[in-house]
C-alpha positions in Angstrom: -0.1 -0.2 0.3 1.1 3.3 -1.1 1.1 6.0 1.0 -0.2 9.3 -0.5 2.4 12.6 0.8 1.1 15.6 0.9 3.0 18.2 -1.0 4.2 21.4 1.2 2.6 24.4 -0.5 3.0 28.2 0.5 -0.4 26.9 2.0 0.6 24.7 4.1 2.9 26.1 5.5 1.1 29.5 6.0 -0.9 27.4 7.7 0.8 25.6 10.1 2.2 28.5 11.2 -0.5 30.6 12.3 -2.0 27.6 13.6 1.9 27.4 15.5 2.3 31.3 16.6 -1.4 32.4 16.3 -0.5 35.7 13.3 1.7 36.4 10.6 3.2 39.3 8.9 4.6 40.0 5.4 8.0 40.6 7.4 7.3 36.8 8.5 6.1 35.2 6.0 8.8 36.4 3.5 11.6 35.6 6.3 10.6 32.3 7.4 8.3 30.7 4.7 10.1 32.2 1.3 6.5 33.6 0.7 6.2 37.3 -0.8 2.3 36.5 -1.7 1.0 36.7 1.9 -2.1 38.2 1.2 -3.2 35.7 -2.0 -2.3 32.7 0.3 -4.7 34.5 3.2 -7.2 34.6 0.6 -7.0 30.9 -1.0 -7.1 29.9 2.9 -10.3 32.0 3.6 -12.0 30.7 0.6 -11.0 26.7 2.8 -13.4 28.3 5.7 -10.4 29.0 7.8 -11.3 31.8 9.6 -8.1 34.6 9.7 -8.6 38.0 11.4 -7.1 40.8 9.4 -5.7 43.5 12.2 -3.7 46.9 12.0 -0.6 46.5 13.2 1.8 49.8 13.5 5.3 49.2 13.0 8.2 51.5 13.5 10.5 52.5 10.5 14.3 54.0 10.3 13.3 57.1 9.6 12.6 59.6 11.7 10.8 63.7 11.9 12.0 66.4 12.9 11.0 66.7 15.9 13.2 63.5 16.5 10.9 61.1 16.9 10.3 57.7 15.0 8.2 57.4 12.2 5.9 54.6 12.2 3.4 52.8 9.4 0.7 50.3 9.8 1.4 46.9 8.2 -1.2 44.0 8.1 -1.3 40.9 10.5 -3.1 37.3 10.4 -3.9 36.4 12.9 -5.9 33.0 13.1 -9.5 32.8 14.9 -9.4 29.5 15.1 -10.1 25.4 13.2 -11.9 24.8 10.0 -15.3 24.4 10.9 
């Protein structure tokens, strides 16, 4: 009997990551998974019934404004809510 081998894809790696860590950002996806199209992967997971919320996440940049304060950007953080129904 042959065992069915599941091919690892961006989708399977991303799902395993957010199940393990609870959330993922674009930078984490690129750095840890080699996935440069995270929003597409999340879109496909949502279409399969996984509950993944998008939250705004404030991150500091390397830039400083005229008052000497750090500038910030808002990025998407995808948060895993529950198992597939």
